[in-house]
C-alpha positions as CSV (number, residue, x, y, z in Angstrom):
1,X,-5.2,20.1,-9.1
2,X,-1.9,18.4,-9.9
3,X,-0.8,15.2,-8.2
4,X,2.1,17.1,-6.5
5,X,-0.4,19.5,-4.9
6,X,-2.6,16.6,-3.8
7,X,0.4,15.0,-2.1
8,X,1.3,18.3,-0.4
9,X,-2.2,18.7,0.9
10,X,-2.2,15.1,2.1
11,X,0.9,15.8,4.1
12,X,-0.7,18.8,5.6
13,X,-3.7,16.9,6.7
14,X,-1.4,14.5,8.6
15,X,1.7,16.2,9.8
16,X,4.9,14.4,10.6
17,X,4.7,14.4,14.4
18,X,4.0,10.7,14.8
19,X,6.1,7.6,14.9
20,X,6.1,3.8,15.0
21,X,8.1,3.6,18.2
22,X,6.8,2.7,21.7
23,X,4.9,6.1,21.9
24,X,3.5,5.5,18.5
25,X,0.4,3.8,17.0
26,X,-1.3,3.1,20.3
27,X,-1.4,6.8,21.0
28,X,-2.2,8.1,17.5
29,X,-5.9,8.5,18.4
30,X,-5.1,11.1,21.0
31,X,-4.1,13.5,18.3
32,X,-6.0,12.0,15.3
33,X,-9.4,11.0,16.5
34,X,-10.2,8.9,13.4
35,X,-7.4,6.5,14.4
36,X,-9.8,5.2,17.1
37,X,-12.6,4.5,14.6
38,X,-14.4,1.3,14.0
39,X,-13.3,0.7,10.4
40,X,-9.5,0.9,10.7
41,X,-6.7,-0.7,8.8
42,X,-4.7,-2.9,8.6
43,X,-6.5,-6.1,9.6
44,X,-5.8,-9.8,9.9
45,X,-7.5,-11.5,6.9
46,X,-9.1,-14.8,8.0
47,X,-9.5,-16.8,4.8
48,X,-12.0,-19.2,6.3
49,X,-14.3,-16.2,7.2
50,X,-13.9,-14.3,3.9
51,X,-16.9,-14.1,1.5
52,X,-16.0,-15.9,-1.7
53,X,-16.8,-13.9,-4.9
54,X,-16.1,-14.7,-8.5
55,X,-15.0,-11.9,-10.9
56,X,-17.9,-10.3,-12.5
57,X,-15.4,-7.9,-14.0
58,X,-11.7,-7.7,-13.8
59,X,-9.6,-5.0,-12.3
60,X,-8.6,-2.7,-15.1
61,X,-5.4,-0.7,-15.3
62,X,-5.3,2.1,-17.9
63,X,-1.9,3.3,-19.0
64,X,0.0,1.3,-16.4
65,X,2.2,0.0,-19.2
66,X,3.3,3.6,-20.0
67,X,6.6,4.5,-18.3
68,X,6.2,6.9,-15.4
69,X,8.7,9.4,-14.2
70,X,8.8,10.4,-10.5
71,X,10.9,10.9,-7.4
72,X,11.7,8.6,-4.6
73,X,11.9,10.2,-1.1
74,X,12.6,9.1,2.4
75,X,9.8,10.9,4.3
76,X,10.9,9.5,7.7
77,X,8.1,7.0,7.8
78,X,8.6,5.1,4.5
79,X,10.3,5.2,1.1
80,X,7.8,6.7,-1.3
81,X,7.5,7.2,-5.1
82,X,5.7,10.3,-6.2
83,X,5.0,10.8,-9.9
84,X,6.1,14.1,-11.5
85,X,4.9,13.7,-15.1
86,X,1.4,14.3,-16.4
87,X,0.6,10.7,-17.4
88,X,-2.7,9.6,-15.7
89,X,-2.8,6.0,-14.6
90,X,-6.4,4.9,-13.9
91,X,-7.6,1.9,-11.9
92,X,-11.2,0.7,-12.0
93,X,-13.4,-2.4,-12.1
94,X,-13.1,-5.5,-10.1
95,X,-14.0,-5.1,-6.4
96,X,-14.2,-1.3,-6.7
97,X,-17.7,0.2,-6.2
98,X,-19.9,1.1,-9.2
99,X,-18.3,3.3,-11.9
100,X,-15.6,4.8,-9.6
101,X,-12.3,5.4,-11.2
102,X,-9.1,6.0,-9.3
103,X,-6.0,7.8,-10.4
104,X,-2.5,6.6,-9.2
105,X,-1.1,8.9,-6.6
106,X,2.0,7.3,-5.1
107,X,3.4,4.0,-3.8
108,X,5.4,3.3,-0.7
109,X,6.6,0.3,1.4
110,X,6.3,-1.1,4.9
111,X,9.0,-3.6,6.1
112,X,10.5,-5.2,9.2
113,X,13.9,-5.2,10.8
114,X,14.1,-8.9,9.8
115,X,12.3,-11.3,7.6
116,X,9.9,-12.5,10.3
117,X,7.7,-9.4,10.0
118,X,7.1,-6.2,8.1
119,X,3.8,-6.2,6.3
120,X,0.8,-4.3,7.7
121,X,-1.9,-6.8,6.8
122,X,-1.6,-10.4,7.8
123,X,-3.2,-13.5,6.3
124,X,-4.4,-16.1,8.8
125,X,-2.0,-14.5,11.2
126,X,1.1,-14.7,8.9
127,X,3.0,-11.5,8.5
128,X,5.1,-11.1,5.4
129,X,8.6,-9.3,5.4
130,X,7.3,-6.4,3.3
131,X,4.1,-4.9,1.9
132,X,3.9,-2.4,-1.0
133,X,1.0,0.0,-1.2
134,X,-0.1,1.5,-4.5
135,X,-2.3,4.5,-3.5
136,X,-5.0,5.9,-5.8
137,X,-7.5,8.8,-5.4
138,X,-11.0,8.8,-6.7
139,X,-11.0,10.9,-9.9
140,X,-14.2,12.7,-8.8
141,X,-12.1,14.2,-5.9
142,X,-9.0,15.3,-7.8
143,X,-10.2,19.0,-7.7
144,X,-11.3,18.8,-4.1
145,X,-8.9,16.3,-2.4
146,X,-10.2,17.2,1.1
147,X,-13.4,15.5,0.1
148,X,-11.5,12.3,-0.7
149,X,-10.4,12.1,3.0
150,X,-14.0,12.6,4.1
151,X,-15.8,10.0,1.9
152,X,-15.7,6.2,2.0
153,X,-14.9,6.0,-1.7
154,X,-12.0,8.5,-1.5
155,X,-9.1,6.2,-2.1
156,X,-8.3,2.7,-3.5
157,X,-5.1,1.1,-2.3
158,X,-3.5,-2.1,-3.8
159,X,-1.5,-4.1,-1.3
160,X,1.2,-6.4,-2.6
161,X,3.1,-8.7,-0.2
162,X,6.8,-9.6,-0.7
163,X,8.6,-12.7,0.4
164,X,12.4,-12.8,0.7
165,X,14.3,-15.4,-1.4
166,X,18.0,-16.1,-1.4
167,X,20.2,-13.8,-3.5
168,X,20.2,-16.3,-6.3
169,X,16.8,-14.8,-7.1
170,X,16.8,-11.0,-7.8
171,X,13.6,-9.2,-8.8
172,X,14.7,-6.9,-11.5
173,X,11.4,-4.9,-11.3
174,X,12.6,-3.7,-7.9
175,X,16.0,-2.5,-9.2
176,X,14.9,1.1,-9.5
177,X,13.6,1.0,-5.9
178,X,16.9,-0.4,-4.6
179,X,19.0,2.1,-6.7
180,X,17.0,4.9,-5.2
181,X,17.3,3.5,-1.7
182,X,21.0,3.4,-2.0
183,X,21.1,7.1,-3.0
184,X,18.8,8.0,-0.1
185,X,21.0,6.1,2.3
186,X,23.8,8.5,1.4
187,X,21.6,11.6,1.3
188,X,18.2,11.2,3.2
189,X,17.1,14.6,2.0
190,X,17.5,13.8,-1.7
191,X,14.8,13.5,-4.3
192,X,15.9,10.6,-6.5
193,X,14.4,10.7,-10.0
194,X,13.5,7.4,-11.6
195,X,11.4,6.2,-14.5
196,X,9.6,3.0,-14.1
197,X,6.6,1.0,-15.3
198,X,3.8,0.3,-12.8
199,X,2.5,-2.6,-14.9
200,X,5.8,-4.4,-14.2
201,X,4.9,-4.7,-10.5
202,X,1.3,-5.7,-11.3
203,X,2.4,-8.4,-13.8
204,X,3.8,-10.4,-11.0
205,X,0.4,-10.6,-9.2
206,X,-2.2,-9.7,-11.7
207,X,-4.7,-12.6,-12.2
208,X,-4.1,-13.6,-8.6
209,X,-7.0,-14.0,-6.3
210,X,-7.3,-11.0,-4.0
211,X,-9.1,-9.8,-0.9
212,X,-11.1,-6.6,-0.6
213,X,-12.6,-4.7,2.3
214,X,-13.5,-1.2,3.4
215,X,-11.0,0.4,5.7
216,X,-8.7,3.3,6.4
217,X,-5.4,4.9,5.8
218,X,-2.8,3.1,8.0
219,X,-1.1,6.3,9.0
220,X,-2.4,9.5,10.7
221,X,-5.0,10.8,10.2
222,X,-6.3,7.2,9.6
223,X,-9.3,8.4,7.5
224,X,-11.8,5.7,6.9
225,X,-11.9,6.4,3.2
226,X,-10.1,3.4,1.6
227,X,-11.2,0.5,-0.6
228,X,-8.5,-2.0,0.0
229,X,-7.4,-4.6,-2.6
230,X,-4.9,-7.1,-1.1
231,X,-3.3,-9.4,-3.5
232,X,-3.1,-13.0,-2.2
233,X,0.0,-13.9,-4.2
234,X,3.3,-12.4,-2.9
235,X,6.2,-11.4,-5.1
236,X,9.8,-12.6,-4.5
237,X,12.6,-10.2,-3.7
238,X,16.3,-10.9,-2.8
239,X,17.6,-10.5,0.7
240,X,20.0,-7.8,-0.6
241,X,17.1,-5.8,-2.0
242,X,15.1,-5.5,1.3
243,X,18.4,-4.9,3.1
244,X,18.8,-1.6,1.2
245,X,15.5,-0.4,2.6
246,X,16.5,-1.3,6.2
247,X,19.5,1.1,5.9
248,X,17.2,4.1,5.3
249,X,16.8,6.4,8.3
250,X,14.0,8.2,10.2
251,X,14.0,11.9,11.0
252,X,16.0,11.2,14.2
253,X,18.7,9.3,12.3
254,X,17.6,5.8,13.5
255,X,17.2,3.0,11.1
256,X,13.8,3.1,9.3
257,X,12.4,-0.4,10.1
258,X,9.3,-1.9,11.5
259,X,7.1,0.8,10.0
260,X,3.9,-1.1,10.2
261,X,0.8,-0.4,12.2
262,X,-0.6,-3.1,14.6
263,X,-3.6,-5.1,13.4
264,X,-6.9,-3.4,14.0
265,X,-10.3,-5.0,14.9
266,X,-12.5,-6.0,12.0
267,X,-15.7,-4.9,13.9
268,X,-18.1,-6.9,11.7
269,X,-16.8,-5.7,8.4
270,X,-17.0,-8.1,5.5
271,X,-13.8,-9.2,3.8
272,X,-14.4,-10.5,0.3
273,X,-12.2,-13.0,-1.5
274,X,-12.2,-12.5,-5.2
275,X,-11.4,-15.4,-7.5
276,X,-11.0,-15.7,-11.3
277,X,-14.5,-16.6,-12.7
278,X,-13.2,-19.8,-14.3
279,X,-12.3,-21.4,-11.0
280,X,-14.7,-23.6,-9.0
281,X,-15.7,-22.1,-5.7
282,X,-13.2,-23.2,-3.0
283,X,-14.6,-25.0,0.0
284,X,-14.4,-23.1,3.3
285,X,-12.5,-24.8,6.0
286,X,-14.3,-25.6,9.2
287,X,-13.6,-23.1,12.0
């Protein structure tokens, strides 16, 4: 099954009749029962409660340095990049269970109407202005993607936070994103083709300590099938770069902002904090 077909089936499993407005996330479970589950995402990561782990093996990114062609779209809920070429980018190792390997599927963003909020996950209650999600599907389900939504090891998602700097600092890695956003502002129905390198995004956070836990998709149907990897180190972007995303529109023509789900209960799940093996174990703060 091609990645394009996987994306199409994913959209079919969770149609577009949901929103982030006042009739939104708190009511998702009425139509999508999994949204009321006990292992939902996003969560607030309490660093003092996380289980410290030292890398037994690093996260490995196969072919992420190979340029990847795809299309940016405004799907009404986010700005998303879907690959269109046949290059397979594979993620494995690190916090991911056993010998599971995950193929890159798409990336998208969550952001706020201003710099005080926007990310889905929070760290010790702090919400970043933006969060990027790099979504991967377990390679054992690429020929039966329905099974990926039904199994705990179906997906792996890397979350990367962004902080907003002044415009004297421009993150060139995000230039293709901003260029595509500017085209989608003019024509929200467009499919903007770009070629980029995933490793460029990862180079800004790779080697950082990260958090991992078992959770769910953060949009309907909220399937509890995700191994989350949340990078602790944010990237820096310019105010003008995030401003472009804030000019995108929803299906109703409103500005596409504040597209993040509220924090969900941890419900006794374990959050692990992975550190480079060479570091000494950090002391937990008293709580």
